[in-house]
Phi, psi and omega in degrees: 000132176256129177299139181301329179294324178291314180297320179297319177296314179299319179297318180291319177298320179296319181295316185273323185265345180050049178287165174281326183204149174232129176250142167273115181278311182197163171214151178245140178231160173287123184298328183281320186255342184078003182289140178297138177248311181197171179204165181227134181237150172245133177245130175257120185244163181296152179297334181276008173297123187296312184217115177299316184294322177292320177297315179301313179299316179301313183296318178299322182279332184273333185255110180269134179220144181288348182240146176295141177216156177242150177239142171236124182246139176230139168286153187305313182293323176297316179299313182300321179288307186290324184287351176264359180255113183298350180269006185247159175296323180300319178299315179299319178298312181299322183282325188242346182283157177259134179281121179259337182205141173217125181297134178281140177284141180293000000 
């Protein structure tokens, strides 16, 4: 189950950042109440993205969420290389993360 607040945030990030794919890496909840506390997302962006750091800053300021969240951004070619190596965080994301958004091919 994906919390609606996480999906809403992913939808807004997809709209503004135009990533190829968004993964839910993790989320934290209150053990007693089950209430969402925070979450982490990975965005895979096109190789022609001029600046990952500028895009990341823009997304953090443009997407308001009631819960704290972290973003990890990868350019597509970097993702393809790293996500095929079992010794990397990207591989772990690909293997265990949940896909929240995937750009449709034209």
